[in-house]
VEXNUVO-174263 format. One record per atom (N, C-alpha, C): x, y, z. Coordinates in steps of 0.05 Angstrom, whole numbers, plus 5000, padded with zeros to 4 digits. Atoms other than C-alpha are relative to their C-alpha. Example, Ala and Ser with C-alpha at 12.3 -4.5 7.8 and 13.67 -1.06 7.14 Angstrom:
501849765000 524649105156 501850245000 498449764999 527349795143 498550225014 
This chain:
499949634988 713038636786 502150064996 497949804994 717439106782 500950205010 499049744981 721739586815 501350134987 498149805017 723640196796 502050155021 498249784992 730740446831 499650224996 498849704998 731441066804 497650185015 503149914986 723441226838 501250055032 498149974958 728341146916 500450184998 499449764984 729341706947 503349945019 497649994973 735641776985 501650195002 500049874991 738042147030 502849985018 498050064969 744242277075 498949865025 501250124975 743841997138 498450355028 501149744987 743842657168 498550244992 502949885010 739642987129 498149995002 503850194986 733542567146 500250185017 500149924970 735942897216 499150174994 499549564999 735343667194 497950085015 502449784994 731644037244 500649805019 501350344980 731943397302 502349915001 497750174985 738843367317 500050175031 499249784978 738743887377 499849785027 500950164975 735643367428 501949735003 497650134986 742043017412 502450085020 497849764984 746643627446 500049695039 500050124981 744943277513 501349724993 501050424996 745842487497 503350104999 496250015002 753842667477 501150155027 498849924980 754243047529 500449845026 501050314975 752042457584 502149854984 497350145007 757442027546 502150165005 496749934993 763342427550 500050005041 500250044963 760042507635 502149745006 500550254986 759641767640 503449884993 497450075014 765841677605 502850115024 497949884978 769742147660 500449805031 500150184982 766441687708 500749724999 498550215010 768041137682 502749875001 496749974997 776041257687 500449895016 497850074978 780940857728 502050115009 498749844989 784841437731 499250284996 500449695004 784542187742 500950184995 497449825023 787342617689 501450225014 498249774994 791943077702 499750354981 501349654999 792143887682 502149854969 500350025027 795943507611 498349884991 501750135005 790943117600 497350254988 502349855000 785643667604 500750184972 499549765020 789844217561 499949824971 499650055027 791043747505 496649934987 501249975010 783743587504 497450165005 499949645005 781944347507 500349974972 498249985024 786144407446 497849794990 501350175024 782343737402 496450115009 502449974997 775343977435 499750254977 500649765017 775844747403 501249814974 499050075019 779944467341 497049794978 503050095018 772544107325 498750124991 502749775011 768144597334 501650174982 499249875026 772045027289 500049934981 500650145022 773444487246 496749964979 502550165014 765544287241 499250284990 500649705005 764745087234 500250034958 498550065014 767944927175 499449914966 500550135009 766344407132 497449864996 503150044997 760144107105 497849965012 502750084973 753344057137 500249774998 500350334993 753143327131 502249905011 497650114994 759643157162 500950135016 499249754971 759943737222 498549765004 501150254978 754543297254 502849795024 497850154995 760042827266 501450145026 498449904987 765243297289 499450095030 501149874971 760743627341 499449755017 500250134985 758542997364 501949855014 498250014986 766242797392 499850275016 499349974981 766843437416 497950095023 502149984993 760543457450 500949815033 499150044991 763842937484 502349995019 497949734980 769343207505 499850115015 501049894980 766143737529 499649925019 500850034974 762543307580 501849855019 497250064980 769642917606 500050335007 498949754992 771643667611 498350155031 502349924970 765343917653 500249735027 499150254981 765943357699 502649895009 496649924987 772943477710 500150235020 499149694984 772644147727 496849975014 501649964964 766344067785 500349725002 498550324975 769643387815 502850275004 498349864983 775343927831 498350265013 501049824990 770644487842 499549945025 500350114979 768044137893 501049985024 498150064973 774443957929 498350085024 498449824968 774943958011 500649705016 498250184981 779043618061 497349754996 500250284988 777442838079 501149885019 499350074995 778142558134 501549844989 498550155008 784142058125 499949735020 499450104979 783441708198 497349925011 501850084979 778741388247 500050265024 499349744985 778242048294 496749865017 502149954970 774341928372 501950365012 500349854981 773242598406 498350234999 502649835017 769943258409 499850104968 500949985037 766343518347 498550195013 502149695007 764444248335 499049974983 500149795024 760244578287 496550065007 502849894992 753644848264 498049784992 501650135007 747944458256 498250144970 501249995018 745644478174 497550004986 501550205017 741043938159 499749865025 500850244987 737243408206 497749854986 501950165022 734042818171 500349825036 499250264986 734242098201 501549854969 499050225012 738341508186 497349804990 501650285005 735740748158 499849955023 501950184979 735140478227 498850335014 502049804987 730741158253 501750175021 499449784978 736041558295 500950234977 499149605007 737242318285 502550045000 497149825004 742142598247 500750154993 498749635009 746143168238 501750084981 498049835013 749443588183 502250245014 498049714982 754743958206 502650114989 498149725016 759044558178 501550215019 498549774985 764245048211 500449745019 499150164967 767044478242 502649994996 496049965002 773644398283 498449725031 498550284994 776643798305 502349995019 498549964984 781343688360 501949974994 497349915012 788943738343 499649974973 500849995027 785743818266 501650244987 500049785009 788844338232 498350064979 502549985026 783044708183 500749994981 499650175025 786944458126 500049814999 500050164998 785843858148 496849965007 503450054998 778443898171 498949924982 501050065018 772843648140 498450265000 501449824995 767844208114 497449945019 500950154997 763243838128 498549635018 500750264993 760643198168 496549945022 501349984990 755742878187 499349735017 499650174970 754042448257 497250005003 502650184985 748742018282 499250015026 499749994976 745842038344 498649725015 501450344986 744441468390 500150085044 499849964960 744041428474 497650115007 501649854979 740241858517 499950404980 498349765004 739642528482 498350134999 502649864987 732943048483 501550195016 500149914995 737243488522 500650284999 500949705020 736744038474 496950054979 501950005034 732244278426 500750054974 499350005020 735144148363 500050164973 500549705021 735544778307 501750054983 497350005028 738844938233 500450225013 498549604992 743845568250 501449905035 499150024968 745345238328 502849824996 498250165002 752045038340 500549835026 498950164975 753944428382 502149915005 496250075004 759544098411 498449635015 501350344993 758643228426 502450014996 497550215000 764142698438 499349774975 500450145026 764242228371 501349874982 499350155023 766541748325 500450104978 500850035031 767941968251 502849904987 498050165018 771241598197 499350104971 499449845026 772941798121 496949764988 501750085022 766641638075 500649705000 499450104998 766540968066 498949934965 499950065033 768140587984 497249914995 501650155018 763640167944 499249815022 501350265000 759639597974 501049745002 496850315015 763639107925 500150134983 499349995022 766439147872 497750074988 502349895020 762639607816 497050075010 503249714996 756839777867 499350255011 500649764995 754240307905 503050105019 497449854988 760040877923 499650095020 501449754980 757041247979 502450214995 497549755000 764941567978 500350274988 499849875019 763941847912 497650285000 501749884997 757142087927 500150285014 498949824973 759342378000 502550294983 498549775006 764342807958 499750364981 502249865013 759643167907 498350135019 501449804980 756243377974 501350055017 497649764999 762543698000 499849735043 500150334982 761943008055 502350005010 497250024998 768842958094 499649755009 500050214975 766442408146 497249955011 501950194975 760941978185 501149865011 500750244978 759141708251 498450125014 502750004985 755341758299 501850065031 500249954963 755341878389 498949945012 502350104975 751841618443 501350115025 499649784988 754442238475 497450225004 503249795025 748342818486 502250244986 500149785022 749243358437 499450295031 500149654986 750244068474 499050154988 499849785015 748744708449 502650225019 497949844994 754545218453 499550224991 499049675004 752645828411 496649984998 504750055012 743145938406 501650124975 501849975024 740545858336 501250234986 501049725017 739946578318 503250165014 497649985008 747846718326 501649894975 496950035018 750046338275 497649834969 502750085020 742346268223 502350144966 499649945032 746746588157 500449744985 501050275034 744446208096 499949995011 501850194995 740045858137 496650115004 503449894994 733146308137 498949824990 502350125018 729545918088 500249695013 499850344978 732345238118 498150015016 500150074960 730345368190 496550174985 503049965010 723545788153 497449684986 502250255005 722345068122 499949835017 501350154973 723044728188 497850125016 502249854983 717545218217 496749944999 501750065014 712845098162 499049705004 500150294982 714344278173 498749925019 501950034975 712844348237 497250125008 502649914992 707144798230 497349774987 501950165016 703644288175 498749735020 501450164981 704443708219 498849985030 501449974983 701244008277 496749955000 502649935021 694944178236 498949744996 500750295012 695043508201 500549855022 498850194986 696942968254 500249754986 499950335015 699042238236 502350024974 497550065028 703241998178 498250184966 500649805017 698042468133 501950284998 498149614993 701443118163 503449884996 497550035013 708742778153 500549914963 498650075029 707742588079 498750334990 500449615009 703843348078 503450144994 497349814996 711243658103 501949914978 498950075024 714543258056 499050064965 500149955031 711743457987 499750355010 500049805008 711544108008 502850085020 497050014968 718344198063 501349834980 498550094996 722343738035 501049775021 499250174975 722743398103 499149805005 501250254999 721342718102 500749835043 499250014970 724842678180 497649715017 501250164988 718842398204 498049775000 501750165019 715141958157 501149725012 498850314988 715541198195 500649804974 499250215030 719340628153 497549804985 502250165006 713040238143 498150334969 501349835017 709340878111 501749944973 497450025035 715840928058 500349774991 499350265020 716040198045 497749974985 502550035017 709340198023 499050164974 500449765040 710240827971 500649814987 497750225018 717040377953 498249824981 501250185013 712239777938 497549984981 501749955021 706840067905 501150174986 498549865022 711240477861 498950334997 500649784993 709141107890 500650235019 499349754988 715041497927 500150164991 498449724999 715941947881 497850185005 502249865002 709542277894 501250095031 498949774974 714842447959 501650234992 497649824995 719742777927 498650314977 501649775021 719243417898 501650024981 497950055030 721743337824 497350134984 502449935028 717343417759 497050075007 503950044986 710243147784 498550315017 500849824990 709243617827 500550344999 498449745019 713244237806 498650084973 503150035002 708244067753 498049994996 502549944993 701944007781 499450325016 499049694988 703344737819 500050114981 499749665020 705645157762 496649924975 502949925010 699744827726 497950035015 501849894986 694844977777 500150355002 500449725006 696645687775 500650064981 500449865030 697345767707 497450014993 503750155011 689945467692 498750305025 500149914986 688345837757 499150394996 499649795007 690446577738 498350004974 500449885032 687446487664 496149935008 502650044990 680546267697 500150235015 500949754995 681546927737 497250194986 501049855022 681947297685 497650024969 501249995007 676647057650 496650145008 501649934978 672047377694 499950334995 499949815006 674248087670 500550034983 499150075030 673748017602 500950314981 498049675000 675148827590 503349934996 495750004994 682848657628 500349864973 499250245018 683047987582 500750144973 501149895022 682248347520 502350104994 497749765010 687948797531 502049955014 498250034980 692548477573 501649664984 500050425012 696147687544 501249935016 499950134975 693447377592 502249734993 497750194996 697646747574 502150055008 497050004993 704147047584 499750105030 499750044979 702547277645 499249845015 501250274977 698846637676 503749964999 497050115011 706646407648 501750135027 497949824988 710046907690 499749945035 502350114968 705646827760 500449655005 499350394985 706746027758 502150054998 496250034992 714146127748 501350165024 500549864972 713746587812 500749775007 501050254983 710346017849 501749745000 497550135003 715345567817 503049995016 497949914977 720845877847 500449955027 500350094985 718145937912 499249675008 500550104988 716345367918 503449804988 498050284979 723345027909 502550165016 498749814988 725745617948 499849875034 500849934978 721345368007 500749634999 499650144999 722944667986 502949865004 497650164998 729644558005 502550044980 498249975019 732944737934 502349764988 497450365006 735643887929 499350054964 498750075020 737943597865 497150164975 501950045022 731243387839 497550314994 501949805001 727143957851 500650364981 497049735011 733044487824 498849864966 500450145040 732743977753 495950024999 502349855001 724844047767 498750224986 500249714994 724744777770 501450044969 498749955054 729344857694 498849844996 502249985020 724144477665 498050004993 502349884991 718344817689 500450224983 499849645018 721145487660 500949944979 498850085027 723845187602 497450074987 503050115015 716744957589 498250334999 501749835000 713845727611 501650134988 499449865020 718846107579 499649884970 501750055033 717045767514 497550114997 502349894995 710146027530 500050304999 499749705006 712946747532 501250004977 498349935028 717246727470 498349844983 501750075015 710846527437 500649624981 498150265000 713945727428 497949765008 501150274986 710544997435 501349915025 499250084975 711344877508 502149734998 499250334987 712744087509 500249974967 498750095020 717543917456 503049805007 498450014997 723443557458 503050224994 498249675000 727844187443 499750075031 500949904975 725244387502 500949865030 498750154983 727443827548 502349914997 497550125007 733943667515 501250355018 498849664983 735444587543 499849945026 499250064970 733444327611 501849795007 498350164993 737943697610 503150244999 497549744998 744044127586 500150215024 501349624985 742244747633 502049755036 498950184980 742744057691 503449834995 497150114992 748843767668 502150194997 497549844989 752644347663 500750115027 500549984975 751044477721 500949875033 499650214994 751043817755 500649794992 500250255015 754043377722 499849725002 498550224983 755142897769 496849805002 502850214991 747042757766 500149884993 501350215019 747242397712 499949615010 500750284994 749041727742 498249915033 501449974968 743441917805 498249864983 502350145011 736641507792 498250244987 503049805012 732442187789 501150194979 498649805033 736742517726 499049814980 501850225032 735341877688 496049965013 503550104993 727141707720 499950284979 502549724997 724942447716 500350054949 500349875028 728542547635 498949784984 502450205006 725941877617 497150044991 503949955000 719141977643 499650114970 501449815020 719142577607 500750024973 498750055032 722542487534 498549824996 501450245015 717841847530 495850134999 502049925007 712642247547 498650154985 500149845019 712942747503 501049894967 499750155029 714142357445 498449884998 503150075017 707542017441 498750085005 502249785000 703842497469 499950234967 500149825015 706542837408 501049854967 500550065033 706542337353 496949925005 502150054998 699242167379 498050264997 500949745014 697542977361 499949974975 499549865026 698642907292 498849704989 500450255014 696042167283 495450205003 503549865008 686442327265 499149875033 501449924971 682642467329 497949735009 501950274998 679441737358 496350205003 502249834989 672241867371 498649815024 499750114980 673041807442 498250265017 501949854991 667342117487 502050165023 497549694989 670242827523 500549845027 499449984974 668742567592 501449724998 498250375001 672841867572 503550075007 498549875024 678842307547 501750085026 498049944981 681942597617 501149765021 499250204988 681641867655 501849844968 496350195010 685941497592 501650164996 497049865003 690842117589 501149915027 497050174972 693041927661 499849734997 499350284990 691541117659 502650074974 499249985026 695641337577 504250045018 496949854997 701241837616 501549725020 498850144978 701741337670 502149705001 499550145017 703340777631 502250014995 498549935015 708041027588 502450125024 497850154981 711941307648 501449845012 499950314979 711940727684 500949814982 499050145008 714640397631 502350074993 496349905005 720840867610 501549985026 498250024966 722140867688 501749785020 500250244992 721540147700 502849925003 496750145002 728939907684 501250175012 497649794983 732340507710 499249895028 501850024960 728340337782 501149725004 498550264987 729439607777 504350015000 496749954997 737239857763 501450025023 498949784975 737440227819 498649965023 500850174980 732939887864 499149735008 500550384999 733039217845 497349885005 501750024999 725839177848 498250084975 502849895015 718639267812 497649885013 503350014989 712439457835 498649874987 500949955014 708539027789 496650105001 503449814996 701239397810 500550284997 500349714993 704439997809 498150234970 501449895024 700840227737 496550145024 502550074979 694440037789 499650265019 498749794984 697440547841 499750154995 500749735005 698241117814 498350084968 502949945013 691641127765 498650125014 501750004970 688241087834 501850285010 499949794979 692141657861 502350244989 499849705018 696242147818 497750134987 502949845003 689842477798 499550125025 500949834986 687842597857 502750255011 497249974989 694542837872 500350314994 500549765026 693443327815 499050265009 502049804994 685943607832 499550005016 500850064961 685543517908 502750115014 498649984981 692343527941 502350284998 497149635008 697244117899 498150185011 501349674989 691244587899 499150025028 500649874970 689744597969 502250015014 498049864993 696244667982 501450364991 499549624992 697445387949 497150035002 501049784985 690545587966 499949985039 499449984966 693045388039 502350234996 497549795000 699145858029 498750294992 502349785002 693846368002 499150025025 502549914986 689746348058 501350045041 499049914967 695446428117 499850194997 500749714985 694847148116 497450035014 503649884986 687347088140 499249725021 499950224966 688946498187 497849814985 502850225007 684346028150 499849784973 498750075011 689345638113 499449605016 500550264983 687045018161 498149844988 502450035015 680644998117 501849774971 499750175021 683944758057 502749795010 498750224992 689844338101 497849795001 502450194987 683343868129 499449904967 500050135016 681643838044 503549765003 497950095007 689743588034 499149755018 500250194980 688243098096 499449814973 502850185024 682642728047 501749864990 496850155027 687442667992 502349805013 497850214987 693842468028 498949715011 501750284984 689041898071 499749824979 500750085017 686541688006 503049804981 497650065020 693741597971 501449705021 498650154992 696741278032 498349815013 502850195013 690440828036 501349804988 498950075022 692640627973 501949774994 497150154995 699340387982 499649855023 500250204984 697939998039 498949794987 501750295014 693039548010 502850014974 498450075039 697239507929 503449905021 497350145009 703939377967 499149775023 498850234997 701138818011 497549854989 500150185016 698138477952 502249794999 498650245003 700437867935 502049944978 497649975022 707137877882 499050275001 500749785004 705838637895 503550144985 497249884994 713738667897 501749844981 498350315005 718638177849 502850154994 497549875002 725638307856 502549934983 499750135020 730738297810 503150054995 497550114993 738138177809 501850284983 499049655015 743238927792 501549854980 499150035025 745338817727 503350104992 497849894996 751938887698 500750324989 497949735008 755439667688 499050014964 500249855043 754139667604 496449814996 504550145008 745939407611 498750314994 501249995001 744540047630 499950214986 497849895022 748740457581 498249854981 501050165026 745540007526 496850054996 502649894990 737740107553 500050294992 500749715005 738840787553 500350094976 498549925022 742240927488 497949804981 500950275036 737440317443 496650235019 502649834996 730740837486 500850214995 499349845015 734541397462 498850044969 500950035035 734141277384 497849964997 504249865000 726441157397 499550204989 500949704997 725541667415 500050214978 498749685021 730042287380 500749914975 498250145024 731841877318 497349994980 500949995016 727542007258 499149854981 500850225021 724341537209 500049795005 499850164989 725540867204 503049865025 497950044977 732540947239 499849875017 500350074958 729240857307 499749784997 499650115000 729240227297 502049805007 497950094991 736240117311 499449955033 500150074968 734140227379 498849775014 501150104996 730339657387 502349735013 499550064998 735839187384 502249985027 499749934981 739639547429 498549925034 501250214980 733839387481 500049774995 499750405001 733838637468 503249925009 497450134993 741938657480 500450075024 500549904970 741039097551 498449825014 501750234981 735638557576 501849704995 498950365003 738937847547 503450115014 497150174989 746138027579 498250065028 499849954966 742038247652 498749805002 502450154989 738037647650 502449715004 499150055000 745337387639 502650015033 498549874973 747737697709 501349705016 499450204986 751337307749 501550155028 498549774980 753637567817 502849785018 495850154997 761037427859 498949745017 499750274982 761536777894 500050115025 499249984968 763637017954 499850394998 500649594996 763037837981 502949995030 497849954979 768738078034 499450265012 500349734997 766738758061 502850225009 497249825001 771639348054 501350045027 498550134974 772539168130 501449925017 499650304993 773738528143 497749855013 502450084981 767638538188 497749754987 501550115006 762938188144 501049754973 499150065029 762837608090 498349824992 502650135011 757337308046 501049874980 498350225014 758136668014 497749864984 502350105002 752636477967 499449684991 500650354989 748935737976 497250004976 501550025015 743335447933 497450165011 501949764984 737935847986 501150234998 499349844997 741536447972 502250115012 497150004987 747736867996 499950025038 498650124961 750136618082 501450305008 498449684988 751837228118 502449965024 498650074974 757537078171 498450185025 500049894979 754437588220 495950174994 502049965004 746937608240 499150294999 500449754993 747538338254 503550195005 498049875009 751938938242 500649984978 499449925018 755439248179 497250004989 503849965009 747039358158 500250004982 500049855023 748139728116 501449834971 498950205017 752939298069 499949715001 500450224998 749538668092 497450044979 503350065005 742338938063 500750084977 499249945024 746139257987 501249774991 498750175016 749538587979 497349854993 503450125003 741838177989 498350194981 500149845028 739438777942 500849964974 499750115024 743838677894 499849684977 500850265006 742637957889 496849945001 503150005019 735238117876 498949825034 501750144977 733237767953 499150235018 502249864980 728538077996 501249965035 499549974968 731337808067 501250165016 499349824986 732738048127 503649924999 498150125001 739437958145 501249815029 500950284971 737637478216 500849774985 500650225008 734637018160 502249994985 498150205004 741136988116 503249945012 498150174992 746036848166 499549815014 500950294993 742136218187 501049854969 499550165014 743836008122 502649895000 498050194993 749135518104 501349895024 498950094978 753035168144 502850135013 498149894984 757635668184 500149925033 498850024971 760835548249 499850125016 499349664984 761036008302 501249885023 497950014973 766236078360 499450335010 498749734989 768836608407 501250184976 499049925024 770037088355 501449844982 499350195024 770636568299 497949804984 502050015013 766536468242 500349854971 499750275015 768035838192 498549884982 501050115022 765335588122 500749854982 499050295033 766235108057 499150144973 501449955040 765435317981 501049824991 498950155031 766834927930 502649835014 497150124990 772234507977 501750165014 498149854987 775835088006 498250185023 501650024976 774835278073 500550265005 499749664989 774436068100 498849985025 499849964969 775036338170 499650354995 499749634998 772937008184 501350015041 498749854965 776937258260 498950224998 500749694991 774637828300 501250055034 498950124980 776838028366 502550035010 498649984995 781738128421 502649784990 499050214994 783537448410 501149954971 500050005019 784637498334 502849804986 496250044998 792937408326 500549815018 498050274990 794236928374 498449794979 501750185021 788336518332 500949874974 498550025033 792336658262 501149754989 498650235003 796936188263 499249724995 500350145006 793635578271 499250144970 501249855014 788335818228 501050084972 498149985021 792535978173 500849614982 499350325017 794235098171 497549904994 502050074997 787034968173 498350024972 502849835018 783135498122 501850054975 498549825030 785035688052 499450364997 501749864997 782236318065 500050165023 499949884969 782436788132 500450354983 500049695000 779437488145 499149995030 500849894976 780137838197 499550355006 500349715006 778338608219 502950165020 496750004989 786238588258 501150004992 498550125010 791238748238 502649855005 498950314991 795338128227 503250084979 497450035021 803237988197 499349844983 501050155016 802737638143 501749705011 498850274987 803736888151 499849664970 499550155019 805736278097 496949705011 503750285003 798335668082 498650134993 502949965001 793736148077 499750284980 499549635019 790836858034 498650015019 501449844978 789537308088 499950254990 500049595013 786337958082 499050065030 500449784971 786238458141 499050204988 500649735002 785039178150 502650154974 497449855012 792739328117 499449944974 501049955035 790038958046 497550105004 503449925011 782639218049 500650265002 500249645006 785639918051 501150044972 498149915036 789239797981 496849924985 501650125015 784439387957 496449994996 503150004991 776739557982 499249805009 502850174997 770639087982 502449804981 499750165021 772738467946 496949714997 502450305016 768937947903 500749764984 498650175006 770637337891 497649764969 501150095016 768536957821 499849595002 499450345009 768236087816 501449984968 499050025039 771936057743 501049684999 498850235007 774035337714 503450005008 496350054988 782135497733 500150075025 499849994966 780135727801 497350165009 500149794998 777936317844 501750244993 498649735014 778536947807 499550215019 501049784992 778937597848 499650205003 500449695007 776338207841 500050255027 499749804983 777638877881 498150214995 502549835015 772839477883 502250384991 497049775007 779940007871 500449804986 499749985027 781539517820 497150054973 502149845038 774639827771 500350175016 499349704999 775640487811 502350184986 497949985005 782040537800 500650315028 500149764967 784641277838 499850174986 501149605004 780641947830 500849945020 499949844982 779342417869 499450015031 501350064976 774342127918 501449785014 498850334973 778841507930 502750085016 498349884982 783241527994 503050014984 497549905007 790641797985 501549925023 497750094994 795941398016 502950155009 496549845009 802841758040 501049784996 500050115009 804641108038 499749844992 500950215023 805940687981 499749605006 500650354986 802739928001 499949844971 501450225019 802239347951 496849975014 503349994988 794639177952 500949655007 499350454985 797738327969 502750165000 497150124987 803838178013 501149734979 498850255024 808337707968 499049745014 501350124994 805737208015 497650014996 503950045001 798337388006 501149834965 500450005034 799937397922 500649715004 499750255003 803736707937 497549685010 502750184994 797936377971 498149954991 502349935028 792736687923 500449804980 499650185010 796436237873 500749764998 499550344996 796735687902 496349995010 503550075000 787635777928 500749924958 501750015020 787135857847 501349684989 499050394998 792135147839 498549904994 500750284988 787934777882 498249914985 502250225021 781734627824 502050004969 498050055024 787234607768 500449634996 
């Protein structure tokens, strides 16, 4: 057998991708945005100035060189543009952040009412006034959870309230490299969070302070009206998908939806926006079909696209305009605009345009699960169905095609989003495909159409008929969620992977979807490498919270916690990251913790660990340092020789702490080491060393103990 080498056709790498490079634009923008958030320092004006010059130079150079080399320069220019976008956005949303613990009177206007994880009513306030704090230092927004006896006033959006409560700066990462609420709060403009046990009182009626809140007040009224018309959990579900209000939904229902992989039905995102606009688009075309004389003169398809776009904009406003809904509306708008311009609606180019718009407007959304999951699912669906469209049609009966399309789309979307959901939520719903197949079609053909009809029937007072139809569809969804979530093995818990895993998986998936030709197979080793690294992930042997109130030690039975209650958010986060579904109470009973009054002690691989709390902590400290290697206290203390002391002074500089066992001893990693000094990080007036001299000496002693 002879091989004719002259018959081989070789093309430059980029030439083979000609006409398909545009979908790479949001990919490289994302790389730059991700690079900005991964930095451990905050760029200054000189850095940004140099970056602007380099970026402009790359764009200009790319326009003058050979076509096959220009894309490489444009790729670097887009990466640098992503850094600039993220930096500009971070500075643009800058608001004062509380730098100390505050207790006293709090005055503000209610702009949001929801519930915390503990089911407590929670108020977000703007126009905040705090006692003895200048306006320049007062946060523009604060969030307060309501405890104790409440109900003395009817809470309403726009109401100006006054109360006495505790406020603190948003907390940092629950563990080094873990979820950082402080960064999320920065982009939400949230400068302090806290709670009150005193009654909340009305200072000014809502109608005197409703400017800018008309839509939110309208949403609140719709939510109340829907729940009055549809009682029970069905009503709270209906309110959630219509207005985004989940405040009245029980934790049990939410957990059932999460365990069955149906929680996405609650989020007003691409699924809901697509179903609603798709129904309106089809309904308008059907109505025109009854009037042939009109439809012959009017571009029916474009008219239907305009009407659907109008309904989508109304749905966006009614749902509160959160990030997920804005993202969904942009994607739908791009696709409907393609119809108006006589272009194919569902293409990777359309998905890329939507991604670019969102990344430019809200670059911080890149790091959230909503952005990642919605675009992963959409891109995968467009790519797979686009490939199937080019294949010869299969001999499948028409009545089966719809059902197969639903099964296939659910499988593809689930496969594309499962790794992302597992990274962010530490769980895989193993029967999620089954649950989606038997509920999503009903959502599209019954629930969302009934919602549209109900809105149209409101002027005639007949919306109750459509809402009743909607109720039966929702009942079925909730019933499926409950049954599936209680099946044996319905939920598989997974450990949080190393930070490199998700970028590897994302890049591998992007190459498989966007690249043309056999080169897309390069995505396979990236995916394999990502999962291989994930399988080798190790969790910290010891975790210390940033307040010193909770310590977690890894045992053969799982992580043992020093407290059975208190610091619940941190405790739940640690256990979730371990891939452990146990409750905090169960975790506190593991290991060999010895508990006394204000003391909790345990042993780890020959090291003695003691946690001190309460008023007498300092009195016990000197004796404790003589008998323990590591002492953690939530009370400010003076440094002592003989032990490693971690107190609030240390934790203020280090943040939460993770300790790993290594052949050379215990290795300590702090949250601030991984995060660095960023805009959303606390800035102290007085410079403090991360560990005092005696702490450093004692730390080295611990390290040398195993050598």
